[in-house]
C-alpha positions as CSV (number, residue, x, y, z in Angstrom):
1,M,9.1,-12.5,4.1
2,K,8.5,-11.5,7.6
3,A,10.2,-8.1,7.1
4,V,7.7,-7.5,4.1
5,L,4.7,-8.5,6.2
6,S,5.7,-6.2,9.1
7,T,6.3,-3.3,6.6
8,I,2.7,-3.8,5.1
9,I,1.2,-4.0,8.7
10,C,3.0,-0.8,9.6
11,L,1.9,0.9,6.2
12,F,-1.7,0.1,7.3
13,L,-1.3,1.4,10.7
14,F,0.0,4.5,9.3
15,V,-2.8,4.9,6.9
16,T,-5.5,4.4,9.6
17,A,-3.7,7.0,11.8
18,T,-3.7,9.4,8.9
19,F,-7.6,9.0,8.6
20,A,-8.0,9.9,12.2
21,Q,-7.5,13.5,11.4
22,Q,-10.5,15.7,11.8
23,D,-11.9,18.9,9.8
24,V,-10.4,18.6,6.5
25,E,-12.5,20.4,3.9
26,M,-11.3,18.4,0.8
27,A,-12.0,15.1,2.8
28,D,-15.3,16.2,3.8
29,T,-16.3,17.1,0.3
30,L,-14.9,13.8,-1.1
31,R,-16.7,12.0,1.8
32,S,-20.0,13.7,1.1
33,S,-20.1,13.0,-2.6
34,G,-18.9,9.4,-2.0
35,K,-15.7,10.0,-4.0
36,I,-13.3,9.3,-0.9
37,Y,-13.9,5.6,-1.5
38,V,-12.5,5.9,-5.1
39,V,-9.4,7.7,-3.7
40,V,-8.9,5.1,-1.1
41,A,-9.3,2.3,-3.7
42,V,-6.8,3.9,-6.1
43,I,-4.3,4.2,-3.2
44,V,-4.8,0.6,-2.2
45,L,-4.6,-0.6,-5.8
46,I,-1.3,1.2,-6.2
47,F,0.2,-0.3,-3.0
48,V,-0.9,-3.8,-3.8
49,G,0.7,-3.3,-7.3
50,L,4.0,-2.3,-5.8
51,A,4.0,-5.2,-3.4
52,V,3.2,-7.7,-6.2
53,F,6.0,-6.1,-8.3
54,L,8.5,-6.2,-5.4
55,F,7.7,-9.9,-4.6
56,A,8.1,-10.8,-8.3
57,L,11.4,-8.9,-8.4
58,D,12.6,-10.7,-5.4
59,R,11.9,-14.0,-6.8
60,R,13.7,-13.3,-10.0
61,I,16.7,-12.0,-8.1
62,K,16.8,-15.2,-5.8
63,K,16.5,-17.4,-9.1
64,I,19.5,-15.5,-10.7
65,E,21.5,-15.7,-7.5
66,Q,20.9,-19.4,-7.3
67,T,22.0,-20.1,-10.9
68,N,25.1,-18.0,-10.5
69,R,26.5,-20.2,-7.5
């Protein structure tokens, strides 16, 4: 659980470091039209979906391991 939380924190730090870049034409265009928020929301939704899937998968695997002992 601690490893997963530290991974998520590292991902958020990586994302914020990525947004620190300057003078990207596509980002400026998306930002000026307000569509950058849609892009960020979709990326966050994908990461949250993957995290939920991995947590569910981990629980299933732990349950199977306990029944096989």
